[in-house]
C-alpha positions as CSV (number, residue, x, y, z in Angstrom):
1,M,-22.1,-49.2,24.1
2,T,-21.6,-47.3,27.3
3,A,-21.3,-43.5,28.0
4,L,-17.7,-44.0,28.1
5,V,-17.0,-45.7,25.1
6,V,-19.1,-43.5,22.9
7,V,-17.0,-40.7,24.8
8,T,-13.8,-41.8,23.9
9,A,-14.9,-42.7,20.2
10,L,-15.7,-39.2,19.6
11,W,-11.8,-38.0,20.8
12,Q,-10.6,-40.5,18.5
13,A,-12.3,-39.4,15.9
14,L,-10.5,-36.1,15.9
15,A,-7.5,-37.6,16.4
16,P,-4.8,-36.8,13.5
17,Q,-5.0,-39.5,10.7
18,P,-1.9,-41.5,9.4
19,A,0.0,-39.7,6.8
20,G,-0.9,-42.2,4.2
21,A,-4.4,-42.7,5.5
22,K,-7.2,-41.7,2.5
23,S,-10.7,-41.9,2.2
24,S,-13.4,-41.8,-0.4
25,P,-14.1,-38.0,-1.5
26,L,-17.5,-38.6,-2.2
27,F,-18.1,-40.2,1.0
28,T,-16.5,-36.8,2.8
29,V,-18.4,-34.1,4.0
30,T,-16.2,-30.4,4.6
31,G,-17.1,-27.0,5.7
32,I,-19.6,-28.6,8.8
33,K,-20.3,-25.8,10.7
34,V,-21.3,-26.4,14.7
35,D,-21.6,-23.9,17.5
36,A,-22.7,-25.9,20.9
37,R,-23.2,-25.1,24.4
38,E,-22.9,-27.3,27.8
39,K,-21.5,-27.0,31.0
40,N,-17.7,-26.9,29.9
41,A,-15.9,-26.5,26.7
42,A,-15.2,-30.2,26.7
43,M,-18.5,-31.2,27.0
44,A,-19.3,-28.4,24.5
45,R,-16.8,-30.0,22.2
46,L,-18.6,-33.2,22.2
47,K,-21.6,-32.2,21.7
48,A,-21.1,-30.4,18.7
49,I,-19.1,-33.6,16.9
50,S,-22.4,-35.4,17.6
51,Q,-24.3,-32.6,15.7
52,A,-21.2,-32.0,13.2
53,Q,-22.2,-36.2,12.2
54,V,-26.0,-35.7,11.6
55,K,-25.3,-32.3,9.7
56,G,-22.9,-34.2,7.6
57,F,-24.5,-37.1,6.9
58,K,-27.6,-35.2,5.7
59,V,-25.9,-33.6,3.4
60,L,-24.7,-37.0,2.3
61,A,-27.9,-38.4,1.7
62,A,-28.9,-35.2,0.0
63,R,-25.6,-35.9,-2.4
64,L,-26.3,-39.9,-2.9
65,G,-30.0,-39.8,-2.9
66,S,-33.3,-38.4,-3.7
67,P,-35.1,-35.9,-1.2
68,A,-37.4,-38.6,-0.6
69,A,-33.7,-40.5,0.6
70,V,-33.1,-37.5,3.0
71,K,-36.2,-37.7,4.6
72,A,-36.1,-41.6,5.2
73,L,-33.0,-41.4,6.6
74,S,-33.5,-38.8,8.9
75,K,-35.4,-41.1,11.2
76,L,-31.2,-42.5,12.0
77,S,-30.2,-41.8,15.7
78,P,-27.4,-39.9,16.3
79,R,-25.9,-43.1,17.2
80,E,-26.5,-45.1,14.3
81,I,-24.8,-42.6,12.4
82,G,-21.7,-42.3,14.6
83,A,-21.2,-45.9,13.8
84,M,-20.9,-44.8,9.9
85,M,-18.6,-42.1,10.9
86,S,-14.8,-43.4,9.6
87,S,-12.9,-39.8,11.0
88,L,-13.3,-36.3,11.8
89,S,-10.9,-33.3,11.7
90,V,-11.2,-29.5,12.9
91,E,-11.0,-27.4,9.8
92,K,-11.4,-24.4,12.4
93,E,-12.3,-24.0,15.8
94,R,-12.9,-22.1,19.2
95,S,-14.0,-22.4,22.5
96,G,-14.7,-20.7,25.7
97,P,-16.6,-21.6,29.1
98,G,-19.1,-23.8,27.9
99,R,-18.6,-22.9,24.5
100,Y,-17.4,-24.4,20.9
101,I,-17.6,-23.2,17.8
102,A,-16.1,-25.1,14.7
103,T,-16.0,-25.8,11.0
104,L,-15.7,-29.6,10.8
105,T,-14.9,-32.3,8.3
106,V,-16.6,-35.7,8.3
107,R,-15.3,-38.7,6.6
108,F,-17.8,-41.7,6.4
109,L,-17.4,-45.3,5.6
110,P,-19.0,-46.2,2.2
111,D,-19.9,-49.8,3.0
112,K,-21.8,-48.6,5.7
113,V,-23.7,-45.9,3.9
114,R,-24.4,-47.9,1.4
115,A,-25.9,-51.0,3.7
116,A,-28.3,-47.9,5.5
117,F,-29.7,-46.8,2.1
118,A,-30.1,-50.8,1.0
119,R,-31.7,-51.6,4.3
120,A,-34.1,-48.5,3.8
121,G,-34.8,-49.6,0.5
122,L,-33.7,-46.4,-1.2
123,A,-31.6,-46.2,-4.5
124,I,-28.2,-44.6,-4.5
125,T,-25.8,-42.6,-7.1
126,E,-22.5,-43.1,-6.8
127,Q,-21.1,-42.5,-9.9
128,R,-19.0,-38.7,-10.4
129,A,-18.9,-36.2,-13.3
130,E,-15.7,-35.2,-14.3
131,R,-14.1,-32.2,-12.3
132,I,-15.6,-28.6,-13.2
133,V,-14.0,-25.1,-12.4
134,V,-16.4,-22.3,-12.0
135,L,-15.0,-18.8,-12.0
136,P,-17.5,-16.4,-10.6
137,V,-17.3,-12.4,-11.9
138,W,-19.5,-9.9,-9.7
139,S,-20.3,-6.8,-11.6
140,G,-21.0,-4.3,-8.8
141,P,-21.1,-0.4,-8.1
142,D,-17.1,-0.9,-8.3
143,G,-17.3,-2.6,-11.7
144,N,-16.8,-6.3,-12.6
145,V,-14.4,-8.2,-10.1
146,V,-12.9,-11.7,-10.4
147,W,-10.7,-12.3,-7.9
148,R,-11.2,-9.8,-5.2
149,E,-13.6,-11.2,-2.3
150,N,-17.2,-10.6,-3.1
151,P,-20.5,-11.7,-2.4
152,W,-20.6,-14.3,-5.3
153,R,-17.7,-15.7,-4.9
154,K,-17.7,-16.2,-1.4
155,A,-21.3,-17.8,-2.1
156,W,-19.6,-20.2,-4.5
157,L,-17.0,-21.2,-2.1
158,S,-19.0,-21.4,0.8
159,L,-21.0,-24.6,-1.3
160,N,-17.7,-26.7,-0.7
161,A,-18.7,-28.8,-3.5
162,E,-15.0,-30.4,-4.4
163,N,-16.4,-34.0,-3.0
164,G,-19.6,-33.8,-4.6
165,L,-21.1,-36.2,-7.6
166,V,-20.4,-32.9,-9.4
167,P,-17.1,-31.8,-8.4
168,V,-16.7,-28.3,-8.3
169,V,-13.5,-25.8,-8.0
170,I,-13.4,-22.5,-7.1
171,P,-10.0,-21.2,-8.6
172,L,-7.6,-19.6,-5.4
173,G,-7.3,-16.2,-6.8
174,D,-3.5,-16.1,-6.1
175,L,-0.6,-14.4,-8.4
176,N,-1.0,-16.8,-11.2
177,D,-4.8,-17.1,-11.8
178,Q,-4.8,-13.4,-11.9
179,Q,-2.4,-13.4,-14.1
180,A,-4.2,-15.6,-16.2
181,I,-7.3,-13.9,-16.7
182,T,-9.5,-10.8,-15.9
183,A,-12.9,-10.2,-15.4
184,A,-13.7,-8.7,-18.2
185,E,-11.9,-11.8,-20.5
186,A,-14.0,-14.2,-18.6
187,L,-17.3,-12.3,-19.3
188,S,-16.2,-12.2,-23.1
189,G,-15.5,-15.9,-23.0
190,D,-11.8,-15.8,-23.8
191,Q,-11.7,-19.0,-24.6
192,P,-7.5,-19.7,-24.6
193,K,-7.1,-17.5,-21.3
194,L,-10.3,-19.9,-19.6
195,D,-8.5,-23.2,-20.6
196,A,-5.5,-21.9,-18.8
197,I,-7.2,-21.7,-15.6
198,K,-8.9,-25.1,-16.6
199,Y,-6.0,-26.9,-17.3
200,R,-3.9,-25.4,-14.1
201,Y,-7.2,-27.4,-11.8
202,D,-6.7,-30.3,-13.8
203,A,-10.3,-30.1,-14.8
204,D,-12.5,-31.4,-17.8
205,A,-14.7,-27.9,-18.1
206,I,-15.0,-24.2,-17.1
207,L,-18.1,-22.6,-16.7
208,V,-18.4,-18.7,-15.9
209,A,-20.9,-17.7,-13.3
210,A,-21.9,-14.2,-13.5
211,A,-23.8,-12.0,-11.5
212,R,-25.0,-8.7,-10.6
213,P,-27.3,-6.7,-8.3
214,T,-30.4,-5.3,-10.5
215,A,-32.1,-3.2,-7.4
216,K,-31.6,-3.1,-3.6
217,N,-33.5,-6.9,-3.5
218,A,-32.7,-8.5,-6.2
219,M,-29.8,-10.2,-8.2
220,R,-29.4,-11.6,-11.8
221,A,-27.2,-14.5,-12.2
222,V,-25.9,-16.6,-14.8
223,L,-23.7,-20.0,-15.4
224,R,-22.5,-20.7,-19.0
225,G,-20.5,-23.0,-20.9
226,N,-19.9,-26.7,-21.9
227,S,-18.9,-29.6,-19.7
228,Q,-19.9,-33.5,-19.5
229,L,-23.0,-32.5,-18.3
230,G,-23.9,-31.1,-21.8
231,A,-24.3,-27.3,-22.4
232,I,-25.0,-25.3,-19.2
233,A,-27.3,-22.0,-19.7
234,Y,-28.8,-20.9,-16.6
235,D,-30.0,-17.3,-15.9
236,K,-32.5,-16.3,-13.4
237,T,-33.1,-13.3,-11.3
238,F,-33.1,-14.2,-7.2
239,R,-35.1,-11.9,-4.9
240,T,-34.4,-11.5,-1.2
241,R,-37.0,-12.7,1.6
242,P,-37.8,-10.3,4.3
243,G,-34.5,-10.1,6.9
244,Q,-32.4,-11.6,3.6
245,T,-29.2,-9.6,2.4
246,L,-27.3,-9.5,-1.1
247,D,-25.0,-11.6,0.4
248,D,-27.6,-14.4,1.4
249,V,-29.4,-14.2,-2.0
250,A,-26.1,-14.9,-3.7
251,V,-25.5,-18.0,-1.7
252,T,-29.2,-18.9,-2.9
253,A,-28.3,-18.4,-6.4
254,A,-25.2,-20.9,-6.7
255,R,-26.7,-23.6,-4.4
256,T,-29.9,-23.5,-6.8
257,F,-27.4,-23.3,-10.1
258,Y,-25.1,-26.2,-8.4
259,D,-28.2,-28.3,-7.5
260,R,-29.6,-27.8,-10.8
261,M,-26.4,-29.6,-12.5
262,T,-26.3,-32.4,-10.1
263,A,-29.8,-33.3,-10.8
264,R,-29.1,-33.4,-14.2
265,W,-26.1,-35.6,-13.4
266,K,-27.9,-38.0,-11.3
267,K,-30.7,-38.2,-14.5
268,G,-28.5,-39.2,-17.1
269,N,-26.5,-41.5,-14.5
270,G,-29.4,-43.3,-12.8
271,A,-29.3,-44.1,-9.4
272,V,-28.7,-47.9,-8.7
273,A,-30.5,-50.2,-6.0
274,A,-27.9,-50.0,-3.3
275,R,-26.7,-53.1,-2.6
276,S,-23.4,-55.0,-3.3
277,G,-23.8,-54.6,-7.2
278,N,-25.4,-53.3,-10.0
279,G,-24.8,-55.9,-13.1
280,A,-22.9,-59.5,-13.4
281,P,-19.2,-59.4,-11.9
282,Q,-16.5,-59.4,-14.0
283,T,-12.7,-59.7,-13.4
284,M,-9.8,-58.6,-15.2
285,T,-6.1,-58.7,-14.8
286,I,-4.2,-55.3,-14.5
287,S,-0.9,-54.4,-14.4
288,V,-0.3,-51.4,-11.8
289,P,3.1,-50.0,-12.1
290,F,4.5,-47.4,-9.1
291,A,7.2,-45.9,-7.4
292,S,6.7,-46.7,-3.8
293,M,5.1,-48.9,-1.2
294,A,3.1,-45.7,-0.3
295,E,1.9,-45.2,-3.5
296,W,0.6,-48.4,-4.0
297,N,-0.8,-48.1,-0.7
298,N,-3.0,-45.2,-2.0
299,I,-3.6,-46.1,-5.4
300,R,-5.2,-50.1,-3.8
301,I,-7.2,-47.5,-1.6
302,E,-8.5,-45.7,-4.5
303,L,-9.2,-48.8,-6.3
304,L,-11.2,-50.2,-2.8
305,T,-13.4,-47.1,-3.4
306,T,-14.0,-46.9,-6.4
307,P,-17.9,-47.2,-7.0
308,G,-18.3,-50.6,-8.7
309,V,-15.3,-52.0,-8.0
310,T,-16.1,-55.2,-5.6
311,G,-12.6,-56.8,-5.3
312,V,-8.8,-56.2,-5.9
313,D,-7.2,-59.5,-5.4
314,V,-3.5,-59.0,-5.5
315,N,-1.5,-61.6,-7.8
316,S,1.9,-60.8,-7.7
317,I,3.7,-57.6,-6.1
318,S,7.2,-56.2,-6.4
319,D,8.9,-53.1,-5.7
320,S,7.9,-51.3,-8.8
321,G,4.6,-52.9,-9.4
322,A,1.4,-55.5,-9.2
323,I,-0.2,-57.3,-10.9
324,V,-4.2,-57.4,-9.7
325,S,-7.2,-59.2,-10.5
326,L,-9.9,-56.5,-10.5
327,T,-13.5,-57.3,-10.3
328,Y,-16.2,-54.4,-11.1
329,V,-19.9,-54.6,-11.5
330,V,-20.3,-51.5,-13.9
331,P,-20.1,-51.5,-17.3
332,L,-16.3,-50.6,-18.3
333,P,-16.7,-47.2,-19.7
334,S,-17.8,-46.1,-16.2
335,L,-15.3,-48.0,-14.3
336,Q,-12.4,-46.1,-16.1
337,R,-14.6,-42.7,-15.6
338,S,-14.4,-43.1,-12.0
339,L,-11.1,-44.3,-11.9
340,R,-10.2,-40.9,-13.7
341,I,-12.1,-38.7,-11.1
342,A,-9.1,-40.3,-8.7
343,R,-6.5,-39.6,-11.5
344,L,-6.1,-43.1,-12.4
345,N,-5.7,-44.4,-16.1
346,L,-6.9,-47.6,-17.0
347,A,-5.7,-48.7,-20.6
348,L,-4.8,-51.3,-22.9
349,Y,-1.2,-51.8,-23.7
350,G,0.1,-54.3,-26.4
351,G,-2.9,-56.6,-24.9
352,Q,-2.6,-55.5,-21.0
353,W,-4.5,-53.5,-19.1
354,V,-2.6,-51.0,-16.9
355,L,-3.6,-48.7,-14.4
356,Q,-1.4,-45.9,-13.5
357,R,-1.6,-42.6,-12.5
358,Y,-1.4,-39.3,-14.1
């Protein structure tokens, strides 16, 4: 591949995506910060894109695999990683003479990522947990704070964990949220109030994350609640290291708790060898109702990117629905859980399997 082709491909990666374009959330990495310098802003931008690909793939490798996988796949070159990229978009950016600073989102091609894991002989975990809301409450000099900006809320937002194996959503903190629950109600475990937030964000569970400084250089953090992972009851005091601020410690605490949840999920949903399937292929005929062809295209893409699905063959299609032969290599309950993550319900009605949005 010539330098011109590489440059052209990188610029195309930043082009706006078609309105109907979708990608697998699991293979999408958001919040990638880059800061590149070069002879001019255009060259700095291209350098930053290359950096973002490498950074994003490292995050993805940690998400899908073990620390050993991250180490093994770190040997891949930027060009090899770039070949696995589906698209790239800008969250925010600014540039100046010879410099480009941005926060980017990188989307990777699932099949190519699986192939990279397989070539390295690495196991991979693709089964996602159902969505969890984490409600951060900060107890500082001004009292308990849940919605105003504070180090603890910023720390959880910085994780960008909505696309992870354990999808975590931090509430917006808008007027509806503020009217739904107060800091005191969150800390006291007011379940109806907590459920209101959980339902608003279409989540399976809600956890309360409480933190407070215990000294100038220390912070106690607690995460509690019930979820698909089981009962969560984390309680730990974190201390600053030389040169760190309390904000840095808050990020460390949030990351530590999230990593513990992810590790628990991986342990209970064991990684499988990265290959075309992890069981004997099974095929079922399903009915898929839809309101428009655009909706059908989105459902079809969701199906094709669902872990364990190896084939989607259309038997017949009309303006309002399709009959599809769905081939999969995971247990049916696992398939149904994965589809629910994409807001798709697969259920048996009158002897016919039906897949529909909810």
